Steps between C-alpha positions, in 0.01 A plus 500: 500500500434832324147391410433405863614838627285677241193301605559578866529871422173493305316331785640751750383787282151359472480457876550871566179673617333745264566866575198692625369770268578859602192724545691813608341814357163673477179296457135584439245266661129472417277271702161439655377337823130421526425777251728752677772646279853466643754683283849608598837618368809343658875555506687173572859410579608135496823376659709200403310276741179569302359707788283792389454832679329815384206734535158500334257788453137384490228698325306655791641254757825661607857380458664195649842344547505172309703182544512171314690218335564375149546126441559407136192654330292530820460829688347552846453856631361637827375851583221693675220720367311750716132581458350581843711211629818321397469197270789259444529381140693206356571496125579160346612523137661322208744695283504480123826373340632853445439591869327824397142394577325287759153388598348318792289516815454761774407371846370723781336354813247242375465663158693460177520655157718510190752743358737568214817712506744640246847640540518867411771681307442814709751603767418371850299745709768521772767580242276759336438665836874509568570647156233765558652598832851526359433666164190705563360401162157427650312607810521311830238548769720673760336823613184636661165337419135576578267199536121489518302181559198333650444178695131401540391862514786624718733756341869411514706804405868567561812683389821299468870566458634190321851388412574229243833317507497252210201276589474605867262773617509690829363823643230649718132582446277748682133404514228764524441557870775258599869480572788398279514134398830333402454339159685216328445319173637401163484591132498235228449623147177706504377347828546676836421334832538677834380460859440726800266537799222742596293492821638154585405359158761358263436607140649354182490705179552331163507740207586517131710792377429694184767514230659817641505368859322815622167340592366164611176331594412172663360315800520543878479194726432542873350273766329263257339770287620686192466831327667701227734795474671732259819698544678783324856621535514860621642746248 
């Protein structure tokens, strides 16, 4: 009888489904689609149902909320990248046994590419931003900024009063010769993305901060065309 019970217990244990790996934390992704580099840094949180949520900061393509699932050693992620228009990306990956690296395929529209990713030991960008705000040990971007830019030969200059609350950005910008424009956006690591309107055009700015967070430069996207800009925090 005891041997029978032991055998039944063993079979029951073997029948239990394998626990999904946990990918919570900060990850660095490097990929390519049709020769176009697609790199990003992500902060993920995974719940007990193996659902993944988080935010990714692309190099030169803005930031994006990200969702996904983990099943055993398989990971599927979804997010959007913005370059003149919004592109929806699906990331299909296989984790290594330690769950600290993955590789797989990126799919966007009818195109595909490959990528690799590694888990970072650095603090998540959102946590770092929160720590900065609470301790003052490093500069945030709250304050007055002066921006100069150009889109296909048209100057795009403005002064902005910006307020950063953790990863959220809000404020107002005054364009040369225009009225005030409410501005919203986000900050993820060294990447800043914000949007506003001028003369009935919606503009999206995606910039990279310097180490001191007192200047940035990047791209402007508006009505299917793009340009570039630089900004400096007023002293």
